[in-house]
NUZAKOL-687860 format. One record per residue (C-alpha): x, y, z; residue number from 1; chain. Coordinates in steps of 0.02 Angstrom, whole numbers. Layout:
REM residues N
<rec px="X" py="Y" pz="Z" num="NUM" chaine="A"/>
...
***
This chain:
REM residues 145
<rec px="112" py="153" pz="541" num="1" chaine="A"/>
<rec px="43" py="1" pz="448" num="2" chaine="A"/>
<rec px="171" py="-91" pz="345" num="3" chaine="A"/>
<rec px="115" py="-193" pz="194" num="4" chaine="A"/>
<rec px="218" py="-313" pz="91" num="5" chaine="A"/>
<rec px="249" py="-255" pz="-87" num="6" chaine="A"/>
<rec px="369" py="-392" pz="-143" num="7" chaine="A"/>
<rec px="385" py="-580" pz="-137" num="8" chaine="A"/>
<rec px="444" py="-652" pz="28" num="9" chaine="A"/>
<rec px="622" py="-710" pz="52" num="10" chaine="A"/>
<rec px="673" py="-882" pz="118" num="11" chaine="A"/>
<rec px="620" py="-838" pz="296" num="12" chaine="A"/>
<rec px="447" py="-783" pz="239" num="13" chaine="A"/>
<rec px="472" py="-596" pz="267" num="14" chaine="A"/>
<rec px="443" py="-478" pz="121" num="15" chaine="A"/>
<rec px="601" py="-409" pz="43" num="16" chaine="A"/>
<rec px="531" py="-233" pz="38" num="17" chaine="A"/>
<rec px="394" py="-151" pz="141" num="18" chaine="A"/>
<rec px="309" py="16" pz="124" num="19" chaine="A"/>
<rec px="189" py="127" pz="219" num="20" chaine="A"/>
<rec px="7" py="101" pz="175" num="21" chaine="A"/>
<rec px="-16" py="269" pz="89" num="22" chaine="A"/>
<rec px="155" py="336" pz="42" num="23" chaine="A"/>
<rec px="170" py="515" pz="-18" num="24" chaine="A"/>
<rec px="256" py="462" pz="-178" num="25" chaine="A"/>
<rec px="211" py="296" pz="-258" num="26" chaine="A"/>
<rec px="363" py="198" pz="-312" num="27" chaine="A"/>
<rec px="288" py="24" pz="-329" num="28" chaine="A"/>
<rec px="119" py="-54" pz="-357" num="29" chaine="A"/>
<rec px="54" py="-192" pz="-246" num="30" chaine="A"/>
<rec px="-48" py="-336" pz="-310" num="31" chaine="A"/>
<rec px="-236" py="-306" pz="-307" num="32" chaine="A"/>
<rec px="-314" py="-372" pz="-148" num="33" chaine="A"/>
<rec px="-411" py="-506" pz="-244" num="34" chaine="A"/>
<rec px="-268" py="-546" pz="-361" num="35" chaine="A"/>
<rec px="-237" py="-721" pz="-294" num="36" chaine="A"/>
<rec px="-285" py="-881" pz="-379" num="37" chaine="A"/>
<rec px="-468" py="-928" pz="-386" num="38" chaine="A"/>
<rec px="-420" py="-1114" pz="-379" num="39" chaine="A"/>
<rec px="-273" py="-1208" pz="-303" num="40" chaine="A"/>
<rec px="-101" py="-1183" pz="-381" num="41" chaine="A"/>
<rec px="-98" py="-1363" pz="-444" num="42" chaine="A"/>
<rec px="-253" py="-1336" pz="-551" num="43" chaine="A"/>
<rec px="-230" py="-1298" pz="-736" num="44" chaine="A"/>
<rec px="-222" py="-1114" pz="-784" num="45" chaine="A"/>
<rec px="-401" py="-1101" pz="-852" num="46" chaine="A"/>
<rec px="-471" py="-1174" pz="-691" num="47" chaine="A"/>
<rec px="-374" py="-1047" pz="-588" num="48" chaine="A"/>
<rec px="-449" py="-903" pz="-688" num="49" chaine="A"/>
<rec px="-630" py="-961" pz="-701" num="50" chaine="A"/>
<rec px="-705" py="-794" pz="-642" num="51" chaine="A"/>
<rec px="-616" py="-697" pz="-780" num="52" chaine="A"/>
<rec px="-651" py="-830" pz="-911" num="53" chaine="A"/>
<rec px="-836" py="-831" pz="-864" num="54" chaine="A"/>
<rec px="-853" py="-642" pz="-886" num="55" chaine="A"/>
<rec px="-748" py="-637" pz="-1046" num="56" chaine="A"/>
<rec px="-843" py="-787" pz="-1117" num="57" chaine="A"/>
<rec px="-1012" py="-705" pz="-1086" num="58" chaine="A"/>
<rec px="-952" py="-541" pz="-1163" num="59" chaine="A"/>
<rec px="-889" py="-638" pz="-1316" num="60" chaine="A"/>
<rec px="-1058" py="-726" pz="-1328" num="61" chaine="A"/>
<rec px="-1146" py="-557" pz="-1317" num="62" chaine="A"/>
<rec px="-1035" py="-486" pz="-1455" num="63" chaine="A"/>
<rec px="-1071" py="-638" pz="-1565" num="64" chaine="A"/>
<rec px="-1259" py="-621" pz="-1538" num="65" chaine="A"/>
<rec px="-1245" py="-434" pz="-1575" num="66" chaine="A"/>
<rec px="-1152" py="-472" pz="-1736" num="67" chaine="A"/>
<rec px="-1290" py="-595" pz="-1785" num="68" chaine="A"/>
<rec px="-1415" py="-452" pz="-1789" num="69" chaine="A"/>
<rec px="-1491" py="-472" pz="-1616" num="70" chaine="A"/>
<rec px="-1426" py="-306" pz="-1549" num="71" chaine="A"/>
<rec px="-1535" py="-291" pz="-1393" num="72" chaine="A"/>
<rec px="-1507" py="-469" pz="-1334" num="73" chaine="A"/>
<rec px="-1320" py="-459" pz="-1365" num="74" chaine="A"/>
<rec px="-1296" py="-296" pz="-1273" num="75" chaine="A"/>
<rec px="-1403" py="-359" pz="-1128" num="76" chaine="A"/>
<rec px="-1289" py="-510" pz="-1112" num="77" chaine="A"/>
<rec px="-1135" py="-398" pz="-1113" num="78" chaine="A"/>
<rec px="-1207" py="-285" pz="-978" num="79" chaine="A"/>
<rec px="-1263" py="-432" pz="-872" num="80" chaine="A"/>
<rec px="-1089" py="-511" pz="-890" num="81" chaine="A"/>
<rec px="-1011" py="-353" pz="-818" num="82" chaine="A"/>
<rec px="-1137" py="-348" pz="-677" num="83" chaine="A"/>
<rec px="-1095" py="-531" pz="-645" num="84" chaine="A"/>
<rec px="-911" py="-483" pz="-638" num="85" chaine="A"/>
<rec px="-952" py="-353" pz="-506" num="86" chaine="A"/>
<rec px="-1046" py="-483" pz="-403" num="87" chaine="A"/>
<rec px="-903" py="-609" pz="-419" num="88" chaine="A"/>
<rec px="-778" py="-475" pz="-366" num="89" chaine="A"/>
<rec px="-887" py="-434" pz="-216" num="90" chaine="A"/>
<rec px="-922" py="-611" pz="-157" num="91" chaine="A"/>
<rec px="-761" py="-706" pz="-192" num="92" chaine="A"/>
<rec px="-600" py="-672" pz="-96" num="93" chaine="A"/>
<rec px="-487" py="-728" pz="-240" num="94" chaine="A"/>
<rec px="-545" py="-695" pz="-417" num="95" chaine="A"/>
<rec px="-380" py="-710" pz="-509" num="96" chaine="A"/>
<rec px="-354" py="-588" pz="-651" num="97" chaine="A"/>
<rec px="-530" py="-519" pz="-634" num="98" chaine="A"/>
<rec px="-455" py="-411" pz="-497" num="99" chaine="A"/>
<rec px="-377" py="-258" pz="-577" num="100" chaine="A"/>
<rec px="-375" py="-127" pz="-440" num="101" chaine="A"/>
<rec px="-446" py="-122" pz="-264" num="102" chaine="A"/>
<rec px="-606" py="-218" pz="-229" num="103" chaine="A"/>
<rec px="-709" py="-57" pz="-217" num="104" chaine="A"/>
<rec px="-640" py="12" pz="-382" num="105" chaine="A"/>
<rec px="-671" py="-151" pz="-474" num="106" chaine="A"/>
<rec px="-849" py="-169" pz="-408" num="107" chaine="A"/>
<rec px="-889" py="12" pz="-447" num="108" chaine="A"/>
<rec px="-816" py="2" pz="-623" num="109" chaine="A"/>
<rec px="-895" py="-164" pz="-671" num="110" chaine="A"/>
<rec px="-1060" py="-114" pz="-591" num="111" chaine="A"/>
<rec px="-1076" py="60" pz="-668" num="112" chaine="A"/>
<rec px="-1024" py="3" pz="-842" num="113" chaine="A"/>
<rec px="-1136" py="-152" pz="-833" num="114" chaine="A"/>
<rec px="-1285" py="-51" pz="-772" num="115" chaine="A"/>
<rec px="-1259" py="81" pz="-906" num="116" chaine="A"/>
<rec px="-1252" py="-51" pz="-1044" num="117" chaine="A"/>
<rec px="-1407" py="-140" pz="-978" num="118" chaine="A"/>
<rec px="-1506" py="24" pz="-967" num="119" chaine="A"/>
<rec px="-1452" py="76" pz="-1142" num="120" chaine="A"/>
<rec px="-1497" py="-96" pz="-1209" num="121" chaine="A"/>
<rec px="-1671" py="-80" pz="-1134" num="122" chaine="A"/>
<rec px="-1694" py="91" pz="-1218" num="123" chaine="A"/>
<rec px="-1644" py="34" pz="-1394" num="124" chaine="A"/>
<rec px="-1764" py="94" pz="-1529" num="125" chaine="A"/>
<rec px="-1886" py="39" pz="-1599" num="126" chaine="A"/>
<rec px="-2000" py="-20" pz="-1460" num="127" chaine="A"/>
<rec px="-1894" py="19" pz="-1308" num="128" chaine="A"/>
<rec px="-1927" py="-88" pz="-1155" num="129" chaine="A"/>
<rec px="-1880" py="58" pz="-1041" num="130" chaine="A"/>
<rec px="-1944" py="234" pz="-1072" num="131" chaine="A"/>
<rec px="-1872" py="381" pz="-976" num="132" chaine="A"/>
<rec px="-1980" py="534" pz="-1016" num="133" chaine="A"/>
<rec px="-1854" py="662" pz="-952" num="134" chaine="A"/>
<rec px="-1728" py="608" pz="-1084" num="135" chaine="A"/>
<rec px="-1840" py="676" pz="-1222" num="136" chaine="A"/>
<rec px="-1852" py="843" pz="-1131" num="137" chaine="A"/>
<rec px="-1663" py="851" pz="-1109" num="138" chaine="A"/>
<rec px="-1635" py="812" pz="-1293" num="139" chaine="A"/>
<rec px="-1763" py="943" pz="-1346" num="140" chaine="A"/>
<rec px="-1685" py="1073" pz="-1229" num="141" chaine="A"/>
<rec px="-1507" py="1043" pz="-1293" num="142" chaine="A"/>
<rec px="-1551" py="1044" pz="-1479" num="143" chaine="A"/>
<rec px="-1665" py="1196" pz="-1481" num="144" chaine="A"/>
<rec px="-1625" py="1374" pz="-1433" num="145" chaine="A"/>
***
């Protein structure tokens, strides 16, 4: 049986409570595996959370560009920011608050959403940069009897 710490250590350095790795009933939630600081504890808070601030800043920039009537460029930046978040979560051991769940779940979520947004941005009408011919057939099949 593997025992993982689920609480802060006491004065001797041992966790106050331990649990089996996959308990039948979940009573507590452990910190995400990448939930540590991305910079030393003495650094100011923004420096410790630079991976999250990078992704959020790029998404905010994409939203601003989208609001300024450059829809394709803005949505591409948003999608690429999420893909960048997936890469950061994959490469860095400690990403601060960018870690939400397990490493696999975070990478899959950021990656799938980022890829979907990038693909949709490339298919924006008029003059799409990416044309998928089977989508027209699917749309025709679903709208006609």
